[in-house]
Steps between C-alpha positions, in 0.01 A plus 500: 500500500773393260482152651128476426554614141776243454279227646216601269732498196634160599147363538404636156810344341444172685133491392596575139755218501243257643244602234756449221605159636138386531435616143803311367401184684150531354641533148721195548208295626283612207774422244554158655127424481490607135799278417341202674178558306687512168695183582180317591341609172806385301523167678139423407606437138798285604760776481641726766632766262620729775751244622543316170392178660263237371281252678601135485169416335572749220851357449361147475242613244773666293717188522213263412398706197857574388429873484804603706876478477667387822847647561721336762735761648709258710849372423559249219566224755171563678322510165646163402402337831132599478289733292156568361456309173567716191637785711802699385807587705605862531695541826389807694831677446466459124140604443579855388590476134388137473126549512313215330411566138123498536229754417482789748151402616609143581437363845837423661550351845839504666577262783792416725395213726 
């Protein structure tokens, strides 16, 4: 009789664990779907705000209109060998404390290749 009770308890615990795992997987799938939906909505205006990435078309528009500051975060030697016209050099290790002096709502693109 004790063996049957133990088996029953084990089955209840096992079932509870399975239900919890299935619930967690469902939540992860739902959260992933919500994130993908938000990214798709953000990309539609040229910006992927969740990843802080911008479409190439949007970068070209900003370059053509002069509305953005381009910051090269490579080494000085790499900057001298090739760069985007009118870009500024702030090596990645020196960005903190050397932020460009532009209005806070300015559009700034950093690049490294």
